[in-house]
N, C-alpha and C positions, 0 to 999 in steps of 0.2 A: 638544133642550137635555137631557131624560132620560137619552139614550144616550151623550153626550158626559160627562156628570156619573157615568155608572155608568162607562165605561171609565177616568175620572182617578182614582173610589175605588179602582177593583181594580189600581192603577196603584203608588196612595199606598201602600196596603197593604201592598205586596212593597220597600216602601222599606229595612226591617228587613234585608233577605234580601242586603244587600251584601257579597261580598265582599272586605273592602279588601287580602288578601293577595296578591291575585291578581298585585298591581303588584311582588311579589316573585319571579315567575318569571323564570327568564332566555328569552331568545329565544322570547315569549311574544305573542301578540295578542287584547289585553285584549277580555273579553266586554263590554265595555261602550262609552261614547262613545270610549273612547279607542282603539277599534281601529277606527274611520272612517280611510278611505283607508287603512291598513295593507294590504298586498297578501302577500308572500314575509315568512316574521317575519324582524324586523329582526336584523341582525349585530352591533349594539354591544354588547361585553360592559360593560355598565352596571350590570347588579347581582349584588355579588358572594354565593358559594354560601356556606352556612356549614353546613345540614346537611341530609338529606332532607325534602322538606314533600309533603304531599298537599292538593290546593285542592279544593273541591268547590264548582260555579256549576251554573249551570242559565239556562234563557231561555223565556220564557212570551208568549205572545201571542194578544189575545184581539178579536176583530173586530166589526164590523156591518157588514151588506152593504144597499146599496138598489141593484141593479141589474136591469134588465129586458133580455130579447131579444127576437130576431124572426128569423124565416128564409122563404123563397118557392119551399122546394123542394117537389116537387108530392108528392102523398098516396100512400104505399107500406107492403102489408103484407108480411112476408118471416118465414116461419117460423124458429124456435119461437113467437116472437113474438105478441102478439096485438094487434090494433090497429093505428092510421099510427104504423109505427116513425120518420116525418117530422117528426112533430108535437112541438113544443117543450115540455119541463115546464113549468107557469107558475111564476113566482117571485115573491116578497115581499120585505118588507122583514123583517130578522130578524138576530140572531147568529147564525154561525156556528162551529162544532165548536172550542174552544180548542185552542191545541198548546201541547208543553213538550216540553224537552230537559233531560237532565242531562248536566251536563259534570264531568268527573275526570280532574285534572291531578296531575302528579307531576314535581316535581324529585327525580328519584334519586340523580343524581351531579355535580358541576361541570360545566355542559355538556352532557348528557342529560337530556332530559325526556320524560316518555312519555303521551301523549293518549286519552282514550277518549270517546266519545259515544254516548248512549242517547236514541232517540226513547220519551217516557214517552206519549206521546199525539198523535197527528197523524190526518188525512182519510184518506189512504190505510192506514193501518195502524190501528187504532183500539187495538191490546195494543205492550207495551213493544218495542222493536226495538233490537240495539244497531248503530251506525250501522257505526261503525269504530274503528282503533285504531293507534298507529300509536308507533315510535320513533323519538325526532329525536337526533340529534348535532352540535352544535357543537364539542367538544372531545373530543378521547380519550388522555384523559392517563392511562389504565392503560396504555395503549405505553408510557410512559416513555420516550419519543423526542422531543427538542427536534426534530427536523428534520418529525416529524409534527407536533408542537403549532403550529408555523410555519406550514404548509400549513393545518390547520383554521382558522386565521384567517380566513381567505378561504373556507371550504369548509363547507356544510350537507349532512349525509345523511339524510334519511327512510328508514324502512322499516318495512313494516306493508302494512293494507288503509286505505285515505286517500281522499281528495278528489283525483281526479287535476289537475294543476296543466295544463290547458291552457287556455290564454287567461286574460285577466284578469277577465270577467264573472262567474266562480263567488266572487269573493273581494266582489262588491254584490249578490249574492241573497241572498234569504229563503231559510233552512233547516228547515222546522217551525217550532219556535215561535223558534228565532234568526230575526227580523226586524231586530234593532236596526243594520244596517249598511246598509241598504236605504231608501233616501227614498221608495221607492216600494212601493204594495203587493205586487205581482207579479214576477217574473221576465223573461226578456225569451221571446217567442214559442216560439223553438225555445230551451231551456233545455240546455246544455251541464253537464252535473253525471251524475258515476257514483264510487263508493268501489269499487276494485281492488287486489288483494295485488299487492305491487312492493316498487321503491327507485326512489329519485330524487335527483340528486346537482347542486350548486348550488355555481359558484364567484359568487363576489360580489367586484368590483373597486372601490377607495375613489374612482375615478372616478366611480361608477354606474353602469358599466356590468357585466351578470350576464348567464349563460348558466345551462340547466337540463338535463339528460337523464336518461329516466326511463324504464324497463320494469315493463312490469305483464303478468299474466294476461289482460287484457281481458275479463275477466267481472265481474259484481257479484255472481251466486251461482255460487263456481266447483263442479267436479265431477271427480270422479277416473274415471268412467265411460268407456269409450273412445268414439268416436263410432260411429254407425249412419246417420246421414244423408248422400245424396249431395249432393253441389254441382251444382246444375244446370250451373253456368259451365263445370266442368272436369269432371264425371262421374266424379269420384272422390269417394271418403269423405270427409266435411269433416274438415280439420285445426284444431285448437286451438290457433292460434299464439300466442306473445307479443306484446303490443300495444306499442309504441313511440311516446315522446311527446318533445316539446324547446321551449324556448323561448330567447331572446333576447331583451333588452332595457336600455334606459338610465332610472335611475329617479335623478334628482338636484334637490336643493334650492337652486336658485338664487337667491340673496339670500334676504332675509327674507321676500321677498312671493310669491318665483312657487315653482311648482314642474312641473318636466316628467317625465313617465313617457311613455315609447313603448315597446311589445311586439310579437313576432312569433311564432307559437306552431303546433304541429302537432301531427297524434297518426294513426297510421295502425295498422290490425289488418287481416291480410287474409285473415284466418279466424278464424272464433270459434263459440264454442258457441251464444250469443246476446249480442251486444254490447248495450250499454246506455247508451253517453256521452252521448246524448240524450234518454233515458229510466229514468235510474239512479234518481230522486228514489220516495224511500220515503215522505215527506210529502205530496205532494200540491200541485196549485195554490191560491194562496190567492183565487180567483176562486173561489165555489162553484156547482157544477150549471150553471153559464149554458153555450147550447148544446146541451142534453142531450136525453134521449127517456126519459119515464117509462115508456112500451111495453116500452123495451129495459131498463130498468133493474128492471120488474118480472118480465123473462122472466129475469134472470140466478140463479143460484145463490149470489150473493155472499151476506154476512152482513148490508151494510149496503149502500143502495143508492147511497150517495155513491162507493161503491170502483168503479164502473161506470164513471164518466167522472171518475178523482183527479184528471186532468190537464187539464180542462177549460178551455179559452180559449190552450191551449198547441198544439205541433205538435211530433210525434216522426216525422222521416224514416222510422223501421224500417229503418235501416241496422245490422241485425242479425249479416249474415256480413262484411261489408267495410266499411272504413271509411277514407277519407281526408278529413281536413279540417284548415283552417289559419283562424285568426284573428287579426287584427291588432288590436289596441287604442293608444287616444291618452287621456291624462288631462294635463289643465292645471289647475291652480288658481293665482291668482292673487288673493291677500287673500281675501275670502270669495265669489268666484265660480269655479266650479270645472265643469269639463266630461269628462264620459266618451264617449269614441265605440267603438264597435264595429263591424269587417267582418269576414264571417265567410264561407269558401266550403266546401263540402261535397260530397262524391260518397260514394255507397255502393250496398248492394242488401243483399234478402234472400236467403238461401239457396235458394229456388224460380226466383229471376231468373237470368240469363243477361248482363245486361248493367246499368251504374249509371245509378242517377239522380241528380240534382243537387239540391243546395238554399242559396241564398243570403241571407245574412241583414244588415241596415244597423241600426244602434240608434246613437241619441245622446241621452245626459241632461247638461242643463244645469239646474244646482243653484244657488243663491245663498244663502250661510249668513250669520246677521246676528245680533246687533251686532260689530263688531269687538272681536277678541280673545277673544270666549266664543264666537260662533258657534253658540248655542246653538237658535233658530230660523233654519228655512230655508224657502223656495219653489222650489221646481223645474217642468220639463217634459222629457217623453220623446215620440221617436219612434223607432217600433219596425217594422220592414217586411221581410217574409217572403215569398219568390216559390220554390217548390219545385214537383217533378213529383213525383206520388202513384205509388203501388202500382197498375199495370196501367191508369195513362191516359196516356198520351204529352204531352195539355196541360198548361201549367202554370198552377198557383192561385197567387194570392196574399194575404199577411192582413197588416192595418196596425192599428197601433195607437199613439193618443195617450194621451196621459197628463197631470194636472198634479195636483201635489202640494204639500201644505205642512204643517211641523209642527214639535213643540218638543221639547227634551229637559229636561224636567221637571227630572232630576238626572241626573248620569250615567247612571244605570242604568235611568231610565224613560222613555220616549218617545212621544209620542203623535201620530199621522198621522191625515190626510183626503186623499184621491183623489178626483179625477174620471176617468174612463175611457171609452172608447170605440173598439169592434174594431170591424173590418167584415172581410168573407171576400168575394174577389173570386172570380171563375171557376169556381165549383166547378159537376159536373154537375149536371143538374136533379131528378135524381132522390138525389144527396145533401144529407144533415141539414144540413148548411151551405152550401147554395144562399142567396145573397142572405141569409148571415146576419150578423148586426149584435147587437152587448150595448154598453150605456151604463149609467151612473149612478155612483153616488158609495160611498165604501168609510169607514169610520173604523176604526182601529186603535190599540191602545195594546201597547206591548211592554215587555218587561223583560228585562234579562241584567245576568249578575253572576259 
């Protein structure tokens, strides 16, 4: 009870920080409850432009963790670490490191918006880091062309360093301090998220159909230094090819009670300096230190032991040199009942590999929001399964997660949620830390978005 009271007090103190001006932004996804189930920014031209405006907002989350883990890996010593690297770090109940984001959005002209996000504090990077920024064009009035103005009624252009729009899962995920869109505590086991430099063009049809095409540099951390590494598959010097991605979908409100959204997307990068589509998160997992070894943490040169395994509970396939991946998503909402499903099939390799490996992921979220017309409470269940082949091992491993959650939007800006999670690791080699691995328990999280 003390923990829940403390989280509620922290959330209530921040109520005064709500930024009502965000509703005046054009083609914008709100940072509060109004942003739930918003995917691509809406194309409705419902907000008149009066003058340039700058809005400052933020996200903050604080969580209390009660997780426990176990494994059956054989004892193993490994230089330069001291002690058994397969012994899990003992866990206890306690507060995790809070995370916070700073959001700066500017309506610089009619139909032109600029967005910048800064990670003020996070598990993976304790110091402030710029997530990225972009400019979005929904109108091109400065060209003074009626023909172009007509085209732009159905077109959106985004340019900068932004969250690559591959799949729909990234619209539902927690992003550092921003966990207000996620009815659960963590993201999927294989987390598809990366900010890359490039551009995307969307075409929206009034019937609900839309298509998107994008090109990026395929890098989270861009470089202008010439490649020097040799690709083991080709025997040639590594190339830094552009990455391409696209999406096609249908999203329509069919009557007052039922919404249907179905999408298919793909991403491909044939050669990269270090592609991070499955490892581009600079904030870290919201399941702290599960399935981690203190022996390895003590042997690192990092400033904070959390950094050694900042993505605990997740799986990164390591497709850093080459990746081709497909995701299909289905979103159904009937009154307060909603389902979000994901099927993903990916393949790729590291630069030292000569053949591709594969990873397949399934996930389904079933959430019921109530009461009618307000929907500020919810209960939900999630199932997530991943099967993949790891580097250097032809045998497939499997990770499965079940989670149940309940939550409450105290106001549109303040959310409190609790989750029970159970995750198991199957078919890992006996000398791998995750052999016979499992963690389970509860988490409580307060989240603020404005």
